[in-house]
PDB file of N, CA, C and O in Angstrom:
ATOM      1  N   SER A   1     -59.117  17.077  44.066  1.00  0.00           N
ATOM      2  CA  SER A   1     -60.375  16.228  44.053  1.00  0.00           C
ATOM      3  C   SER A   1     -61.476  16.955  43.651  1.00  0.00           C
ATOM      4  O   SER A   1     -61.387  18.148  43.359  1.00  0.00           O
ATOM      5  N   ARG A   2     -62.736  16.191  43.605  1.00  0.00           N
ATOM      6  CA  ARG A   2     -64.135  16.833  43.121  1.00  0.00           C
ATOM      7  C   ARG A   2     -64.587  17.910  44.235  1.00  0.00           C
ATOM      8  O   ARG A   2     -65.139  18.974  43.954  1.00  0.00           O
ATOM      9  N   GLN A   3     -64.325  17.549  45.323  1.00  0.00           N
ATOM     10  CA  GLN A   3     -64.884  18.285  46.440  1.00  0.00           C
ATOM     11  C   GLN A   3     -63.927  19.553  46.590  1.00  0.00           C
ATOM     12  O   GLN A   3     -64.468  20.574  47.015  1.00  0.00           O
ATOM     13  N   THR A   4     -62.615  19.601  46.300  1.00  0.00           N
ATOM     14  CA  THR A   4     -61.928  20.823  46.343  1.00  0.00           C
ATOM     15  C   THR A   4     -62.217  21.711  45.142  1.00  0.00           C
ATOM     16  O   THR A   4     -62.011  22.920  45.251  1.00  0.00           O
ATOM     17  N   GLN A   5     -62.711  21.163  43.923  1.00  0.00           N
ATOM     18  CA  GLN A   5     -63.158  21.815  42.816  1.00  0.00           C
ATOM     19  C   GLN A   5     -64.570  22.485  43.076  1.00  0.00           C
ATOM     20  O   GLN A   5     -64.857  23.562  42.553  1.00  0.00           O
ATOM     21  N   LEU A   6     -65.400  21.829  43.871  1.00  0.00           N
ATOM     22  CA  LEU A   6     -66.723  22.431  44.087  1.00  0.00           C
ATOM     23  C   LEU A   6     -66.599  23.679  44.956  1.00  0.00           C
ATOM     24  O   LEU A   6     -67.272  24.667  44.663  1.00  0.00           O
ATOM     25  N   LEU A   7     -65.709  23.694  46.100  1.00  0.00           N
ATOM     26  CA  LEU A   7     -65.316  24.933  46.703  1.00  0.00           C
ATOM     27  C   LEU A   7     -64.857  25.821  46.195  1.00  0.00           C
ATOM     28  O   LEU A   7     -65.307  26.954  46.364  1.00  0.00           O
ATOM     29  N   ALA A   8     -63.728  25.534  45.350  1.00  0.00           N
ATOM     30  CA  ALA A   8     -62.985  26.536  44.483  1.00  0.00           C
ATOM     31  C   ALA A   8     -63.823  27.190  43.382  1.00  0.00           C
ATOM     32  O   ALA A   8     -63.538  28.309  42.957  1.00  0.00           O
ATOM     33  N   SER A   9     -64.790  26.528  42.957  1.00  0.00           N
ATOM     34  CA  SER A   9     -65.791  27.250  41.995  1.00  0.00           C
ATOM     35  C   SER A   9     -66.427  28.446  42.564  1.00  0.00           C
ATOM     36  O   SER A   9     -66.948  29.291  41.836  1.00  0.00           O
ATOM     37  N   LEU A  10     -66.398  28.545  43.882  1.00  0.00           N
ATOM     38  CA  LEU A  10     -67.171  29.863  44.502  1.00  0.00           C
ATOM     39  C   LEU A  10     -66.653  31.050  44.454  1.00  0.00           C
ATOM     40  O   LEU A  10     -65.478  31.141  44.808  1.00  0.00           O
ATOM     41  N   THR A  11     -67.226  32.038  44.098  1.00  0.00           N
ATOM     42  CA  THR A  11     -66.504  33.257  44.129  1.00  0.00           C
ATOM     43  C   THR A  11     -66.382  33.781  45.465  1.00  0.00           C
ATOM     44  O   THR A  11     -67.101  33.429  46.400  1.00  0.00           O
ATOM     45  N   PRO A  12     -65.326  34.748  45.544  1.00  0.00           N
ATOM     46  CA  PRO A  12     -65.357  35.275  47.076  1.00  0.00           C
ATOM     47  C   PRO A  12     -66.752  35.999  47.631  1.00  0.00           C
ATOM     48  O   PRO A  12     -66.978  36.129  48.834  1.00  0.00           O
ATOM     49  N   ARG A  13     -67.500  36.374  46.759  1.00  0.00           N
ATOM     50  CA  ARG A  13     -68.735  36.928  47.409  1.00  0.00           C
ATOM     51  C   ARG A  13     -69.580  35.785  47.658  1.00  0.00           C
ATOM     52  O   ARG A  13     -70.381  35.946  48.579  1.00  0.00           O
ATOM     53  N   GLU A  14     -69.601  34.609  47.036  1.00  0.00           N
ATOM     54  CA  GLU A  14     -70.406  33.443  47.358  1.00  0.00           C
ATOM     55  C   GLU A  14     -69.921  32.698  48.593  1.00  0.00           C
ATOM     56  O   GLU A  14     -70.659  32.054  49.339  1.00  0.00           O
ATOM     57  N   LYS A  15     -68.478  32.864  48.750  1.00  0.00           N
ATOM     58  CA  LYS A  15     -68.234  32.104  49.860  1.00  0.00           C
ATOM     59  C   LYS A  15     -68.476  33.061  51.205  1.00  0.00           C
ATOM     60  O   LYS A  15     -68.640  32.534  52.305  1.00  0.00           O
ATOM     61  N   GLU A  16     -68.487  34.590  51.023  1.00  0.00           N
ATOM     62  CA  GLU A  16     -68.944  35.363  51.911  1.00  0.00           C
ATOM     63  C   GLU A  16     -70.388  35.197  52.586  1.00  0.00           C
ATOM     64  O   GLU A  16     -70.635  35.265  53.790  1.00  0.00           O
ATOM     65  N   ILE A  17     -71.312  34.956  51.503  1.00  0.00           N
ATOM     66  CA  ILE A  17     -72.769  34.626  51.630  1.00  0.00           C
ATOM     67  C   ILE A  17     -72.793  33.274  52.365  1.00  0.00           C
ATOM     68  O   ILE A  17     -73.375  33.108  53.437  1.00  0.00           O
ATOM     69  N   LEU A  18     -72.171  32.400  51.758  1.00  0.00           N
ATOM     70  CA  LEU A  18     -72.119  31.038  52.455  1.00  0.00           C
ATOM     71  C   LEU A  18     -71.595  31.000  54.019  1.00  0.00           C
ATOM     72  O   LEU A  18     -72.000  30.189  54.851  1.00  0.00           O
ATOM     73  N   THR A  19     -70.733  31.909  54.230  1.00  0.00           N
ATOM     74  CA  THR A  19     -70.391  32.001  55.724  1.00  0.00           C
ATOM     75  C   THR A  19     -71.419  32.596  56.261  1.00  0.00           C
ATOM     76  O   THR A  19     -71.803  32.127  57.332  1.00  0.00           O
ATOM     77  N   LEU A  20     -71.912  33.389  55.880  1.00  0.00           N
ATOM     78  CA  LEU A  20     -73.224  33.992  56.692  1.00  0.00           C
ATOM     79  C   LEU A  20     -74.354  33.008  56.902  1.00  0.00           C
ATOM     80  O   LEU A  20     -74.879  32.872  58.008  1.00  0.00           O
ATOM     81  N   MET A  21     -74.719  32.332  55.850  1.00  0.00           N
ATOM     82  CA  MET A  21     -75.594  31.259  55.617  1.00  0.00           C
ATOM     83  C   MET A  21     -75.312  30.153  56.891  1.00  0.00           C
ATOM     84  O   MET A  21     -76.234  29.786  57.619  1.00  0.00           O
ATOM     85  N   ILE A  22     -74.015  29.712  57.043  1.00  0.00           N
ATOM     86  CA  ILE A  22     -73.596  28.851  57.867  1.00  0.00           C
ATOM     87  C   ILE A  22     -73.872  29.431  59.599  1.00  0.00           C
ATOM     88  O   ILE A  22     -74.222  28.745  60.559  1.00  0.00           O
ATOM     89  N   GLN A  23     -73.624  30.661  59.563  1.00  0.00           N
ATOM     90  CA  GLN A  23     -73.778  31.521  60.976  1.00  0.00           C
ATOM     91  C   GLN A  23     -75.191  31.496  61.242  1.00  0.00           C
ATOM     92  O   GLN A  23     -75.565  31.838  62.364  1.00  0.00           O
ATOM     93  N   GLY A  24     -76.254  31.051  60.149  1.00  0.00           N
ATOM     94  CA  GLY A  24     -77.524  31.101  60.340  1.00  0.00           C
ATOM     95  C   GLY A  24     -78.232  32.495  60.055  1.00  0.00           C
ATOM     96  O   GLY A  24     -79.292  32.776  60.613  1.00  0.00           O
ATOM     97  N   ALA A  25     -77.682  33.255  59.271  1.00  0.00           N
ATOM     98  CA  ALA A  25     -78.389  34.357  58.715  1.00  0.00           C
ATOM     99  C   ALA A  25     -79.330  34.074  57.488  1.00  0.00           C
ATOM    100  O   ALA A  25     -78.986  33.407  56.512  1.00  0.00           O
ATOM    101  N   ASP A  26     -80.551  34.660  57.657  1.00  0.00           N
ATOM    102  CA  ASP A  26     -81.481  34.428  56.217  1.00  0.00           C
ATOM    103  C   ASP A  26     -81.031  35.195  55.302  1.00  0.00           C
ATOM    104  O   ASP A  26     -79.987  35.808  55.521  1.00  0.00           O
ATOM    105  N   ASN A  27     -81.670  35.334  54.140  1.00  0.00           N
ATOM    106  CA  ASN A  27     -81.338  36.093  53.062  1.00  0.00           C
ATOM    107  C   ASN A  27     -81.386  37.771  53.093  1.00  0.00           C
ATOM    108  O   ASN A  27     -80.704  38.586  52.470  1.00  0.00           O
ATOM    109  N   ARG A  28     -82.411  37.950  54.019  1.00  0.00           N
ATOM    110  CA  ARG A  28     -82.550  39.411  54.283  1.00  0.00           C
ATOM    111  C   ARG A  28     -81.561  39.951  55.213  1.00  0.00           C
ATOM    112  O   ARG A  28     -81.140  41.098  55.063  1.00  0.00           O
ATOM    113  N   ALA A  29     -81.142  39.157  56.214  1.00  0.00           N
ATOM    114  CA  ALA A  29     -80.073  39.320  57.129  1.00  0.00           C
ATOM    115  C   ALA A  29     -78.840  39.624  56.321  1.00  0.00           C
ATOM    116  O   ALA A  29     -78.205  40.661  56.513  1.00  0.00           O
ATOM    117  N   VAL A  30     -78.469  38.665  55.354  1.00  0.00           N
ATOM    118  CA  VAL A  30     -77.297  38.831  54.478  1.00  0.00           C
ATOM    119  C   VAL A  30     -77.206  40.174  53.794  1.00  0.00           C
ATOM    120  O   VAL A  30     -76.263  40.958  53.895  1.00  0.00           O
ATOM    121  N   ALA A  31     -78.338  40.344  53.066  1.00  0.00           N
ATOM    122  CA  ALA A  31     -78.661  41.689  52.406  1.00  0.00           C
ATOM    123  C   ALA A  31     -78.246  42.954  53.058  1.00  0.00           C
ATOM    124  O   ALA A  31     -77.680  43.872  52.465  1.00  0.00           O
ATOM    125  N   GLU A  32     -78.594  42.946  54.446  1.00  0.00           N
ATOM    126  CA  GLU A  32     -78.392  43.835  55.110  1.00  0.00           C
ATOM    127  C   GLU A  32     -76.993  44.077  55.510  1.00  0.00           C
ATOM    128  O   GLU A  32     -76.400  45.156  55.494  1.00  0.00           O
ATOM    129  N   ARG A  33     -76.475  42.723  55.934  1.00  0.00           N
ATOM    130  CA  ARG A  33     -75.017  42.930  56.278  1.00  0.00           C
ATOM    131  C   ARG A  33     -74.133  43.028  55.560  1.00  0.00           C
ATOM    132  O   ARG A  33     -73.026  43.382  55.966  1.00  0.00           O
ATOM    133  N   LEU A  34     -74.406  42.708  54.157  1.00  0.00           N
ATOM    134  CA  LEU A  34     -73.466  43.089  53.192  1.00  0.00           C
ATOM    135  C   LEU A  34     -73.906  44.231  52.353  1.00  0.00           C
ATOM    136  O   LEU A  34     -73.298  44.463  51.308  1.00  0.00           O
ATOM    137  N   ARG A  35     -74.984  45.018  52.749  1.00  0.00           N
ATOM    138  CA  ARG A  35     -75.602  46.120  52.279  1.00  0.00           C
ATOM    139  C   ARG A  35     -75.433  46.034  50.599  1.00  0.00           C
ATOM    140  O   ARG A  35     -74.830  46.825  49.872  1.00  0.00           O
ATOM    141  N   ILE A  36     -76.147  44.840  50.239  1.00  0.00           N
ATOM    142  CA  ILE A  36     -76.664  44.583  48.940  1.00  0.00           C
ATOM    143  C   ILE A  36     -78.032  44.264  48.775  1.00  0.00           C
ATOM    144  O   ILE A  36     -78.639  44.020  49.817  1.00  0.00           O
ATOM    145  N   SER A  37     -78.736  44.203  47.584  1.00  0.00           N
ATOM    146  CA  SER A  37     -80.226  43.979  47.543  1.00  0.00           C
ATOM    147  C   SER A  37     -80.567  42.548  47.924  1.00  0.00           C
ATOM    148  O   SER A  37     -79.746  41.635  47.830  1.00  0.00           O
ATOM    149  N   TYR A  38     -81.682  42.406  48.312  1.00  0.00           N
ATOM    150  CA  TYR A  38     -82.320  40.954  48.752  1.00  0.00           C
ATOM    151  C   TYR A  38     -82.205  40.229  47.597  1.00  0.00           C
ATOM    152  O   TYR A  38     -81.806  39.065  47.614  1.00  0.00           O
ATOM    153  N   ALA A  39     -82.595  40.954  46.333  1.00  0.00           N
ATOM    154  CA  ALA A  39     -82.770  40.004  44.944  1.00  0.00           C
ATOM    155  C   ALA A  39     -81.087  39.639  44.615  1.00  0.00           C
ATOM    156  O   ALA A  39     -80.880  38.615  43.963  1.00  0.00           O
ATOM    157  N   THR A  40     -80.167  40.277  44.960  1.00  0.00           N
ATOM    158  CA  THR A  40     -78.979  39.932  44.462  1.00  0.00           C
ATOM    159  C   THR A  40     -78.257  38.834  45.372  1.00  0.00           C
ATOM    160  O   THR A  40     -77.337  38.133  44.951  1.00  0.00           O
ATOM    161  N   VAL A  41     -78.808  38.759  46.746  1.00  0.00           N
ATOM    162  CA  VAL A  41     -78.475  37.790  47.456  1.00  0.00           C
ATOM    163  C   VAL A  41     -79.181  36.498  46.955  1.00  0.00           C
ATOM    164  O   VAL A  41     -78.683  35.372  46.927  1.00  0.00           O
ATOM    165  N   ARG A  42     -80.220  36.800  46.631  1.00  0.00           N
ATOM    166  CA  ARG A  42     -80.803  35.488  46.149  1.00  0.00           C
ATOM    167  C   ARG A  42     -80.313  34.838  44.925  1.00  0.00           C
ATOM    168  O   ARG A  42     -80.315  33.609  44.865  1.00  0.00           O
ATOM    169  N   THR A  43     -79.882  35.572  43.916  1.00  0.00           N
ATOM    170  CA  THR A  43     -78.992  35.395  42.884  1.00  0.00           C
ATOM    171  C   THR A  43     -78.020  34.547  42.950  1.00  0.00           C
ATOM    172  O   THR A  43     -77.910  33.489  42.330  1.00  0.00           O
ATOM    173  N   HIS A  44     -76.959  35.242  44.079  1.00  0.00           N
ATOM    174  CA  HIS A  44     -75.807  34.545  44.562  1.00  0.00           C
ATOM    175  C   HIS A  44     -76.221  33.037  45.194  1.00  0.00           C
ATOM    176  O   HIS A  44     -75.566  32.011  45.015  1.00  0.00           O
ATOM    177  N   VAL A  45     -77.319  33.137  45.885  1.00  0.00           N
ATOM    178  CA  VAL A  45     -77.605  31.845  46.785  1.00  0.00           C
ATOM    179  C   VAL A  45     -77.898  30.789  45.776  1.00  0.00           C
ATOM    180  O   VAL A  45     -77.523  29.648  46.045  1.00  0.00           O
ATOM    181  N   ARG A  46     -78.585  31.035  44.524  1.00  0.00           N
ATOM    182  CA  ARG A  46     -78.917  30.192  43.632  1.00  0.00           C
ATOM    183  C   ARG A  46     -77.685  29.638  42.932  1.00  0.00           C
ATOM    184  O   ARG A  46     -77.664  28.530  42.396  1.00  0.00           O
ATOM    185  N   SER A  47     -76.728  30.429  42.970  1.00  0.00           N
ATOM    186  CA  SER A  47     -75.577  30.035  42.123  1.00  0.00           C
ATOM    187  C   SER A  47     -74.605  29.059  43.038  1.00  0.00           C
ATOM    188  O   SER A  47     -73.830  28.197  42.626  1.00  0.00           O
ATOM    189  N   ILE A  48     -74.858  29.426  44.318  1.00  0.00           N
ATOM    190  CA  ILE A  48     -74.079  28.542  45.431  1.00  0.00           C
ATOM    191  C   ILE A  48     -74.721  27.194  45.378  1.00  0.00           C
ATOM    192  O   ILE A  48     -74.021  26.190  45.511  1.00  0.00           O
ATOM    193  N   LEU A  49     -76.133  27.102  45.173  1.00  0.00           N
ATOM    194  CA  LEU A  49     -76.838  25.761  45.133  1.00  0.00           C
ATOM    195  C   LEU A  49     -76.416  25.210  43.953  1.00  0.00           C
ATOM    196  O   LEU A  49     -76.089  24.029  44.070  1.00  0.00           O
ATOM    197  N   VAL A  50     -76.303  25.728  42.727  1.00  0.00           N
ATOM    198  CA  VAL A  50     -75.843  24.999  41.616  1.00  0.00           C
ATOM    199  C   VAL A  50     -74.738  24.490  41.754  1.00  0.00           C
ATOM    200  O   VAL A  50     -74.551  23.289  41.560  1.00  0.00           O
ATOM    201  N   LYS A  51     -73.733  25.387  42.145  1.00  0.00           N
ATOM    202  CA  LYS A  51     -72.199  25.012  42.246  1.00  0.00           C
ATOM    203  C   LYS A  51     -72.124  23.802  43.485  1.00  0.00           C
ATOM    204  O   LYS A  51     -71.280  22.932  43.271  1.00  0.00           O
ATOM    205  N   LEU A  52     -72.669  23.710  44.350  1.00  0.00           N
ATOM    206  CA  LEU A  52     -72.654  22.771  45.302  1.00  0.00           C
ATOM    207  C   LEU A  52     -73.671  21.558  45.244  1.00  0.00           C
ATOM    208  O   LEU A  52     -73.767  20.661  46.082  1.00  0.00           O
ATOM    209  N   GLU A  53     -74.414  21.715  44.081  1.00  0.00           N
ATOM    210  CA  GLU A  53     -75.136  20.464  43.780  1.00  0.00           C
ATOM    211  C   GLU A  53     -76.217  20.216  44.794  1.00  0.00           C
ATOM    212  O   GLU A  53     -76.653  19.088  45.026  1.00  0.00           O
ATOM    213  N   ALA A  54     -76.656  21.369  45.423  1.00  0.00           N
ATOM    214  CA  ALA A  54     -77.685  21.193  46.660  1.00  0.00           C
ATOM    215  C   ALA A  54     -79.096  21.666  46.266  1.00  0.00           C
ATOM    216  O   ALA A  54     -79.180  22.506  45.370  1.00  0.00           O
ATOM    217  N   ARG A  55     -80.186  21.211  46.845  1.00  0.00           N
ATOM    218  CA  ARG A  55     -81.510  21.564  46.607  1.00  0.00           C
ATOM    219  C   ARG A  55     -82.133  22.584  47.368  1.00  0.00           C
ATOM    220  O   ARG A  55     -83.199  23.151  47.130  1.00  0.00           O
ATOM    221  N   SER A  56     -81.155  22.794  48.541  1.00  0.00           N
ATOM    222  CA  SER A  56     -81.873  23.910  49.471  1.00  0.00           C
ATOM    223  C   SER A  56     -80.567  24.569  50.091  1.00  0.00           C
ATOM    224  O   SER A  56     -79.417  24.139  50.010  1.00  0.00           O
ATOM    225  N   GLN A  57     -81.000  25.669  50.705  1.00  0.00           N
ATOM    226  CA  GLN A  57     -79.772  26.417  51.363  1.00  0.00           C
ATOM    227  C   GLN A  57     -79.331  25.498  52.620  1.00  0.00           C
ATOM    228  O   GLN A  57     -78.152  25.547  52.972  1.00  0.00           O
ATOM    229  N   LEU A  58     -80.070  24.819  53.177  1.00  0.00           N
ATOM    230  CA  LEU A  58     -79.617  23.884  54.318  1.00  0.00           C
ATOM    231  C   LEU A  58     -78.862  22.828  53.684  1.00  0.00           C
ATOM    232  O   LEU A  58     -77.792  22.590  54.246  1.00  0.00           O
ATOM    233  N   GLU A  59     -79.107  22.188  52.752  1.00  0.00           N
ATOM    234  CA  GLU A  59     -78.316  21.218  52.087  1.00  0.00           C
ATOM    235  C   GLU A  59     -76.766  21.920  51.677  1.00  0.00           C
ATOM    236  O   GLU A  59     -75.667  21.364  51.693  1.00  0.00           O
ATOM    237  N   ALA A  60     -77.048  23.091  51.373  1.00  0.00           N
ATOM    238  CA  ALA A  60     -75.737  23.638  50.856  1.00  0.00           C
ATOM    239  C   ALA A  60     -74.696  23.822  52.014  1.00  0.00           C
ATOM    240  O   ALA A  60     -73.506  23.505  52.033  1.00  0.00           O
ATOM    241  N   VAL A  61     -75.507  24.450  53.021  1.00  0.00           N
ATOM    242  CA  VAL A  61     -74.741  24.564  54.271  1.00  0.00           C
ATOM    243  C   VAL A  61     -74.092  23.068  54.677  1.00  0.00           C
ATOM    244  O   VAL A  61     -72.877  23.056  54.870  1.00  0.00           O
ATOM    245  N   ALA A  62     -74.737  21.962  54.799  1.00  0.00           N
ATOM    246  CA  ALA A  62     -74.322  20.778  55.189  1.00  0.00           C
ATOM    247  C   ALA A  62     -73.391  20.336  54.389  1.00  0.00           C
ATOM    248  O   ALA A  62     -72.485  19.710  54.937  1.00  0.00           O
ATOM    249  N   LYS A  63     -73.329  20.500  53.038  1.00  0.00           N
ATOM    250  CA  LYS A  63     -72.392  19.949  52.034  1.00  0.00           C
ATOM    251  C   LYS A  63     -71.130  20.685  52.191  1.00  0.00           C
ATOM    252  O   LYS A  63     -70.051  20.104  52.304  1.00  0.00           O
ATOM    253  N   ALA A  64     -71.274  22.081  52.201  1.00  0.00           N
ATOM    254  CA  ALA A  64     -70.081  22.930  52.488  1.00  0.00           C
ATOM    255  C   ALA A  64     -69.409  22.497  53.640  1.00  0.00           C
ATOM    256  O   ALA A  64     -68.206  22.249  53.548  1.00  0.00           O
ATOM    257  N   THR A  65     -69.976  22.369  54.682  1.00  0.00           N
ATOM    258  CA  THR A  65     -69.488  21.861  55.959  1.00  0.00           C
ATOM    259  C   THR A  65     -68.651  20.452  55.980  1.00  0.00           C
ATOM    260  O   THR A  65     -67.594  20.266  56.583  1.00  0.00           O
ATOM    261  N   GLN A  66     -69.293  19.603  55.265  1.00  0.00           N
ATOM    262  CA  GLN A  66     -68.702  18.250  54.933  1.00  0.00           C
ATOM    263  C   GLN A  66     -67.641  18.521  54.254  1.00  0.00           C
ATOM    264  O   GLN A  66     -66.607  17.953  54.606  1.00  0.00           O
ATOM    265  N   LEU A  67     -67.600  19.331  53.253  1.00  0.00           N
ATOM    266  CA  LEU A  67     -66.299  19.560  52.332  1.00  0.00           C
ATOM    267  C   LEU A  67     -65.189  20.299  52.815  1.00  0.00           C
ATOM    268  O   LEU A  67     -64.186  20.573  52.156  1.00  0.00           O
ATOM    269  N   GLY A  68     -65.434  20.639  54.112  1.00  0.00           N
ATOM    270  CA  GLY A  68     -64.327  21.466  54.757  1.00  0.00           C
ATOM    271  C   GLY A  68     -64.381  22.801  54.650  1.00  0.00           C
ATOM    272  O   GLY A  68     -63.326  23.375  54.920  1.00  0.00           O
ATOM    273  N   PHE A  69     -65.532  23.643  54.257  1.00  0.00           N
ATOM    274  CA  PHE A  69     -65.640  24.859  54.180  1.00  0.00           C
ATOM    275  C   PHE A  69     -65.424  25.545  55.490  1.00  0.00           C
ATOM    276  O   PHE A  69     -66.193  25.245  56.403  1.00  0.00           O
ATOM    277  N   ARG A  70     -64.523  26.385  55.698  1.00  0.00           N
ATOM    278  CA  ARG A  70     -64.553  27.031  57.047  1.00  0.00           C
ATOM    279  C   ARG A  70     -65.196  28.411  56.800  1.00  0.00           C
ATOM    280  O   ARG A  70     -64.834  29.226  55.952  1.00  0.00           O
ATOM    281  N   ALA A  71     -66.089  28.524  57.576  1.00  0.00           N
ATOM    282  CA  ALA A  71     -66.771  29.821  57.563  1.00  0.00           C
ATOM    283  C   ALA A  71     -65.922  30.886  58.450  1.00  0.00           C
ATOM    284  O   ALA A  71     -66.321  32.044  58.572  1.00  0.00           O
TER     285      ALA A  71
END
């Protein structure tokens, strides 16, 4: 289904970042936790937003949860 395709389009790193977003981490916390740069996190977040057709990180978290994404 379309929902499955949306989640399947996420890379393993994007799923890792989305999991941390669902847990309430902001971009800086994600960067520290994964030991990557803040700019890299922002790039991944933008990609997540595009793939989930979301306009904000909050909407992406809500959509992912609705689609059955398990953090």
